[in-house]
N, C-alpha and C positions, 0 to 999 in steps of 0.2 A: 503495500498500499504507498502511495507517496503526493505527491505536489508537485504540479510541473508549469512554469508561466509557458509561453510561445510569443515572437514574436517577428511578422513580416512584412518587409518598408516594398512597395512596388517602384521603388527606383532602387538600384544597386549601389550597397555605400551608404545608404540614406538611414539606415540603423538608427533607432534612441540612441544616447550615450550608455557606457557600462556602466555607468551607478545607477539607474533609470530600471537594469534589466538586475542589477541586485539587491535594488531596490523593490524588485514585486518575488523575486522569491524568497527573501529573507520577508518577508508579510506572512508567508504560509510552511517557513520552516518547523511549525511544530505536526506537519504532517508527515515528515522524515528524516529522527531526528540523526540518523544512521548515517546517511555518504548524504552526499550534496556536487554535482557534477550540472555545467556553463557547457554550452560549444556555441563558437560564436563564427559566424560566415558574412561573405558578402549581403548577403538581402536575409540573413535569417538569424536567429538569438533564441535559445531555447533552456532552459534550466530545469531544473529538475531534484526534490527531494527527495527522497529514502529513507523505507523507515521498510528493513529487509527481512522476510520471509522465506520467499524460494532461492536457491543459488545465494546461500548470503555470501559469499566468498567470491563471485562473479555478477552478472544485472549488472555491472555499474551503467548509465544512463547520465546523460544521453546519451544514445547507442549511432553505430551507424551503419553501413551493411558494407563490405570488402573491397571493392571500386573507392567509398566514399564518399559517394554520391548523394546517398539518399541517410536520413539524420532521422533518428523517432524521438519524444518523451512518453509514459506510459505512467497509467496510476492506475494498480488493479492487481487482478488477480485472474487470468485466464483455466478455468479447473479441469481441461483436456487440452493443456497444454502438450503433451504426454502423444493423447492420440495426435493432434495437430502433427505437432515432429515423427508421428511416425508415420501419417502421412506423406509427407513432406521426404522423406527418406525413401520411402517407392520409389515416390517420386523424381529421386534420383540429388535433389537439392541438399548438400552437405553443412550437419547446427553442429559447433562445435563446443559450444558452450550445455550449459546444462539447465540455463533461466524461461521464462514466458514469456520473456523482452525477444529478447534472439528467435523465438519461434512465431512471434507477431511479426516480428519486422521483416521473417525471412515470407510469415505467410503473406504482409504486405508484397512485398517485393512479385511471388508471384500469381500470384490471384489478386489486387490490385482490391478494391470497392469486395469482391463478393470473396475475400479471407472471413468475410463478418457473421454469414452465413454459417461459416465452418465453428468458430469460438461458445465456448459456453463458460461466462462468465460474469464477470465487472468489473467497466472499465472506459478511460475515459482515456486518449492516446491525441498528438498533434505529428504528425508528417512531412518533411520537408523531404519534397519527388528529389532528386538537383538534377533526375536528365531529361525532364521537360518545365524545372521550373514551379510548378505548384505547391498546395500547401494542398493535404488531406489530411481529417480530423473525428474522430468519429465517436460516441457513445454506447455503451450499451443498453440493452431490451428494457428493465426498465427502469436504467435514466439512476442507479447507486449511486454511480461516481460523478460528480458535478465536472459539467465545462464553463463557463462563462466563456463570449465574446465582444472583442468592440474594433466595430472596424470604422476607419477615417479614410481622409482623402490621400491620407501616406498610407495605408497599409489596414492587416488586419493582429487583431492579437486577445489570443487565450488565455485562461487561468483555472487553476480549477477552483479560487472560489472569491467572490466580486473582491477582496480587501486589494487582489494584488492589482486588481486592473488600476483601483481607484490608485496604489499606492506608483505605481507607473506612471502616470499623469494623464492616461490617457479614459479616464471621464471626466466629463461634464455634472458637478451631482447639483443635478435637478432629476425632480420630485414626477410621475407619472403621475398623475393623476385619476385615473385606471388603474394601475397599484394600490393604489393607497385606498380610493374602493374600498379594492379587494381582499387588502389588507381590515378596514375595516369593519365589514359585513365576518367577513371567513375565518382570519388569521392569517394566515399569509399565502402570499401574491407566488400565482401561476402562470408557472412557464410560454412562454421563449418567455414573455414578459419578466423584467426585474425593475423594483425599486426607483433606477436612473433610468433615464429615457436618455436613449443610444446603445444600451448595454445589451445583450439575451443572450440566454444558455441556446446550446445547444439542444434539441427535444432529447427523451427517451427514442432509443431506436432511429435514430438519422445518423447520417454523416452530409460530410461539406464536403465540397474541391475548390478550392480558390485560384485564383491568377490576373498576376498585374495588368493583363490585359482584358480578361471576361469576368473576372469581379466572381461573385459566390454564386452558388448550387451547393442549395438538402435537398434532401432524397430522402426519406424514410426506406429502410432498408429489414424490420419488419416492427411488425403492430399485432397483439392478442386478437386472438381472428372472432368475430362477431359472434356471438351466444348464437347456437343454438339447440332444436331437439335433437339434436340425433342422437345421441346413449342415453338411451333409459336400463338397462339393465344392474343394477345394482352391485352386485355381488360382482360383476365382474370390473365394474368400475370401480369397486375397495381396494383389491386386487390390484391392478393396472394406477390407480393414483397412490399405491402402498408401494409399490417398486420404485416406482418414478422418485416416490421422496426418499426409501432408502435410499437410493442412487443417490441422487445430491446431496442427501447427510456425507457419506461416503468420500466425494469429490472433496468437497469440504473441506475434509479431515484432513487436508497430503498439509504439515506445513514443516515447517523447522526448525521452528519455535514451539511455545511452548504453546497453547492453547485450552479455553473453557466455552463455555457454555453460560449467557443467559438467563435465569430460571425466573419465568416473572412468576411461576401456578397457574397457568391459563394451559387451553389444551394444544395452541400451540408451539410456544415452547418448552411446554413434558412434548409433545411427540417429538421433537431434535431430541432432547437430551435421552429415552425411551430408543430408539433407530437404532443414534450416536453410541448407545451402549451395549449395543450387537457388536458393532464393529471395528467398536474402539482399536479392543485389547489394553488400553491402561481404564485405571479409575480416574474420573471426570474428574473435571473443576466446576462447582458453578457456583453460580453467584444474583443474589436477589436483594433488593430494596423494597424496602415498607414501611409503613408510617404507624403513629403512635394512635390515629381517629380509624380507631377498628372498622368502619364501615370500607373507610380507600386500601386496604395492609391486608395482601393475598399470601406471606409469609407463610405461614401457616399450610398452607397448598404448594407452595414451593417447596416447606422442609418434607411433606409426604413425599415427592417425588426424586428429592435429596435420597430421601433412606432407603425409601426403596430402590433405588437405582444402587445404592453406596455409593452417591460423590462425597468427594469435598465438598462439602455446600463452607460458605462466606454469607454476612449480613451485613447492611445496612441500613442506618435509620435516619428517613430527612423531616426537620422539623425545620418550621418557618427560620430559623437562625441563617437555614443555609440559603435564604434566600440574598445573602450577601452576594452571587456569584454571578445577578445579573449582569455587571457590568462586563465578562468576560462569555457572558453567552452570546448574548447585542451582539457584540467581537464578532464573536465569531461564526454566527449565524448568516453574518453578509449581513442578511436582509432585516429588515423588521419581520419579527417572527413569533408570535402567541401562541404556541403551543403549549403549552407550559408543562405537558413533560417529559422536556424538552428536562424542568426539573433533575427528577430521577433522572433520566438518563443519562446526562453531566454524571453526578456522582456514582451511578452504578459503571460506572467508564471510567470514571476515577482508580475506583479500589477496582476495578477488573485489570485495568494496568499492572497493577503493584503485586502482581502475582503468574500474566496470562501476557502474550502483544496478538494474541488473535481469539476475536471468541462469538460462536453461533450462537445466531438470536433466532427466531420465531418469527421478523416480520414478514405480509406478509402472507398469512396464511389465512385473514378476512378478507383481502384482496382474489384469493383465490378460488375459496369454500363458500364465501356467500356464508359472513361469518357479522358482519354490521347491523345493529337495529333496526339502518334505512330501509330493508329489507321485509323488518314485517311493518316498521311503520308506512312503506305505502301502502301495505295489505290492509294495513289497520283503516289508515284515507280511506281508502275505495270502496272498505263496506261503507263509511264514514259518512261518505256520497251520495248512498243512498237515504240517506231520513231527508226528512224535507228539509230547507233552508233556513225555516221559519222554526224549527225544535232545535238547528246548529245552531242556530242567534239567539236562540235563550238560556244554550246551556256554559256560550260561553257568556252572556250574560252575567248569569251566577255564578261562576271559578271567578271573571276577574273582580269581580266585590264580593269575598269571602276576607275578614278579615284581615290583619296584619299578626304578625308576634311568633311568628315561630317562621324561621326563610325561610325552613328542610321544608312543610310543606304546601307553603307559601308560594314557590318555583314550580314543585311540583302542582299546584291547583295552576299555575298562569302557564304551564309548557303543554300541563293537557287542553286547554282553553283555547292554545296556538295548534295543536295537535287538530281540534275539530275546529277552526275556522281554516288553516289551510286545507281540509277539505275539499274547497268548495271552491280547488282551484288547479287552474290545467296540470299532468303530473310531474311537466320540466318547471314553470314555475312554482309547485309544491315544493320539488327539493331544493330550488337554490336557494327557498326563504328557509327550508330546512338546514342548509349548511349556514346560514349566515347569525352563527352563532357570538356572532360577540354585539353588532347593532343589526335589525335588521332594516335594509332598506330605507322604510318608509322614516324612523324614527329616527333617522344617523340626515336625513335630510332635515328636516326640523330643528340640529342641534349642530350644522356645522355648517354654516354658509360655503362655506368653501366647498366643501364637496358634495354638497346638490346639485350644480349637475350633472353628476357624474349619476344619481339616483337614480335613474329609470329600467325601465324591463330592459331595455337594449343593451347594457351594460352586463345584467347578469344574461340574457344571452351569449353575450361574447365571451363569458366567462363561464358559461355551463353550456357553451353549444351541441353536444351529448347528449343532456340533455331533453333538448327542443327540436333535436330528433324524429318529427310526429311516424319518419315510418319505420322503426327500431318499436319493439315493445321498452315499457320503460327498467321495467330489471332488470334486462338485457341492453339498454342505453348504464344502468348504475352502473352497471358488473365497471361495459369498456369505460367511465369517469373514473370510477373508485381504482381501477389500472395502470389509469392511461392520466393522471391527475391525480388525484385523489393520494394515493400512492407514491411517486415522484416529488410531489413538489413539498408534502405537508411530512409523512411521515420517512423518507428515504435523508432528506437534509437535517428534518432532528438527530436522523443517529447519526450521517455521516459527518457533520459538524461539529457532537458530541461527540461521539468518540473521536475524530480526526485530532480535535483538541489536544487528549493527551496519549497522542501514539498508537491508541491500535483501533485495530482491523477485525472491523464487525462481517462476515459471514452471513446470509440470509437463505436457507437450504430453500425452502418453500419461494422465492423467486428463479427457477431453475424456465423457464420458458416452455422446455416439455411436460412444466404439471397446467401450465395454463394452455396450451394445447390442446391437452386434454379437458380438463373443471370444463372451457368455454363449449364445448362440441354436449356437454349435458344436462339435459332435460332440467329444467327450472324445478318441477316436480319433484323428481328427483334429487336434488341438489338442495333446494328447499321444502319436504314436503311441508306442510301444514303450520309452514313459518318456521321449523325449528333451522335454524341456523345454523351450521357449518355442520353441516347432518353428516356428510360424507367422511370427513376429516374423524370427526366422534366414533363413529363405527366401526374405522379403522382399526383405533389406538381399543377396543374394546379387549384386546388382547393381552392389555396392557393395565388399561384402567380402571373402576369401578365403578358404575351409571352415577353415583351421586355425585364420583370425581366430573367425571362430565360430562353432561348433563344438569353442571350445577349456571344458573345465571350466571350472564357474561360481567365477571365488573370492569376491566381495561386496566389502560393504567393513568386512569384521573387522580390529580394533586388536591386538597383540601383546601381550594383558594379561597372556599366562604368562611371557614372558620379562618384562616391567616390576615386575609384582611380586617375583617372587626373589631381580631382581637393584636394584636404585636404591632402588624403594619402602617398600621389608618395611619400612625403619622406621617410615617413614610413616605407613602402612597402625597397623603395633603400638602405637604412639603412638596413633594417636586413635581406634580402634576399642576399646581397653583400655586408657579413659584411665576413670579411674575419675568421672566424668559422662557416660559415654557412655550418650548415645539407647539402642547398641542393649544398651548391658549391661540397659535393661530388660523387652530380647524377645529376648534367650536366652542362653544359660547362657553363663558365663565360659571355663569349664571348655572347651566347646564350639567357643567363639571363638580360643578359642587352638588346640587340635588342630586350627582349620582352616589360620590362623596356619600352621602349626608344616609341615604337611602337602603346604605349598602350597612353604614354604623347601626343605624336605629331599627335594621334586623324586617325593614318596610317590603327590602326586593332583594336578591343576591342578583348582586349584578361585579360575581367575581372574575369572569369571563372579559367584562367588559371593562375594572380596574386594569385584569394583568395587562391585557390590547393596549391600552395609554401607556402603562404603567416603561408597557419592552420598547414601541416605538419613543416615546421621553429619553430612555436609557441611551438607545439607538441612534438616534438624532448628538445626542451629547457621547459619544462614544464616536463617532463617523464624520461629526465638527461640521454636524447639517442647520442653518440654520433659512430665518423666513427670508432670505434670496432663494433657496433651493425653488419656492413654492411658485415665482416669476416665470 
């Protein structure tokens, strides 16, 4: 696992001075503390920060072809590199080293862009091809590894993290209004857009080619297949999915450094540990994090799994004092990012890195096996739609009139009222509304004069385009959206940035493209019978776990923000958000901010998610030195 930076000048000899390249790769040195390399040619400069995992003595980067014409910088792991290497050998191509980087470079030299179809892994890489003076870059199928791009009149610049482009001087710090709307409704920013105008992300499953004369061409080489109802044999589906997952876990156990497992106690991470215990051949190291608040804590379930498989288990308890790291999280996440579970993943990564260099996780299980509540919510909404409108309106009015006094109960009433209200919307609008966990569109328009022009149905249609495709079944569209948007832009951003901040590589066996290609062909009535989420995976795990473990209510990796913000953190939030020079003061009316803080403190309403989003935005602005001129 590594970090890369890359600069290509349209005009030979017009590269920026070496100090700019130094600033770029210093900004991401946390991604690779083991080695550092740079290469500078007449038209290209590249840097590499290495976290050594495979072939510890070899594999140095940037790496060049034997004739010195083609150079690569690569971040990630090619899990099937031995198979690709064998295919290249059979075709008469000699590979002397044992690193996956040399295999990837040779595969590009032989097959060009077609090499991507042969790779099973997580990666982002950039190649300077001196044979024709072009640049080639690609990103893995699900977007586990990031790649930011800035194009100017002078050339193209790329980096593993946005902060490197900022450090190199290639970013004008002007905020994208639609990205801000996206953040203050949905708590993160969806690609290819970024928070800064003029910078984009290379999308998952895409490659690009750039030439000085022709500019940029981007092409998608892989996408999750559109869900169908092709497969209906439950036993066969369970057997196939289990075989693929077992093979995927085995591939991700290859490492020349110590390796462990994130273990939340949920079905996904428990499944990975169960399968790894069969094939690893050594005692497993497992790592969990929990909370003092019982309804958020899953450590009991993690301990059960650890004891069952005899792992060497480690735990960490996250308390409000741990929130002092938000400045560091804001820096490492590159853009405003308000997924509060970044906090526990940060500390889990920090603890895990003290023992191992690589960790396997259960990320992706929900996206592959229909595990999110949104599926069940859609089915409930469809039933509610059958009720007469006046009945729904009466129920909503009654729920909203319920007395305050208990924040948890009040929040549940308001959530139910919203669900009943949303039932009257078309499926696409309903899905977009349910994703707006920070502020709803209409409410945001009422408290933010600056963002009000962005608060339109048209904005939601851009950000949730797949859900507005009238030709696709809503549940199928939901699956694709989660696999291609929610997964890479929220889940994988969180995991990559918080783990790489501690130089920890995280591998996700569920994110093997073969699993998506199987599960997206499964009839939804088999995948989600009677609304039972993750049915296939739970049935596959019955060999290892009892029913009460497998079929308990999904808990997720939630953080007790409601408790924290009304207790020890309230003064910090108030002082930060209501400071005279606060950036949120340029976006939101002060009376609205005061009302939100006050209502949360008085238990009138749970504004925990909104306060976290406001706090993370303000912290990010301070860390990246963003002032009011960025709004112009």
